[in-house]
C-alpha positions in Angstrom: 62.9 -40.0 81.1 63.3 -37.9 78.0 60.7 -37.1 75.3 61.7 -37.6 71.7 60.0 -37.8 68.3 60.3 -40.8 66.0 60.6 -40.2 62.2 56.9 -41.0 61.7 55.9 -38.3 64.3 55.1 -40.6 67.1 56.2 -39.7 70.6 58.9 -41.8 72.2 60.0 -41.6 75.9 63.2 -43.3 76.9 65.3 -43.5 80.0 68.2 -41.1 79.7 70.3 -43.3 81.9 70.3 -46.1 79.4 71.7 -44.2 76.4 75.0 -45.7 75.3 75.6 -43.6 72.2 73.9 -41.0 69.9 74.9 -41.0 66.2 74.2 -38.5 63.5 74.1 -40.4 60.1 72.1 -38.2 58.9 69.2 -39.2 61.0 69.8 -39.3 64.8 70.2 -42.9 66.0 70.1 -43.6 69.7 71.5 -46.9 71.0 70.6 -48.0 74.5 72.8 -50.2 76.7 70.2 -53.0 76.0 71.2 -52.9 72.3 67.8 -51.4 71.3 68.1 -48.6 68.7 65.8 -45.8 67.9 65.8 -43.3 65.0 64.5 -39.9 65.9 63.8 -36.5 64.4 65.5 -34.7 67.3 69.1 -33.6 66.5 72.1 -35.0 68.5 72.4 -31.6 70.2 68.7 -31.6 71.2 69.0 -35.1 72.6 72.1 -34.2 74.5 70.3 -31.1 76.0 67.3 -33.3 77.0 69.6 -35.8 78.7 71.4 -33.0 80.6 68.0 -31.5 81.7 66.9 -35.0 82.8 70.0 -35.6 84.8 69.7 -32.2 86.5 66.1 -32.9 87.4 67.1 -36.3 88.9 69.9 -34.8 90.9 67.6 -32.1 92.4 65.5 -34.7 94.2 
């Protein structure tokens, strides 16, 4: 799971394995494989880094 911040400042935790795409338009839009979309304050690079860290943690166990 990765921790993100919605535009209104609320915390959002999503499953990094369900991310289909991340767009920068100018806000960061995350689309999950389920079709759900979330707009977050985190940049595309920050989201990608969090996904990489998440995958590394999962593979360590």
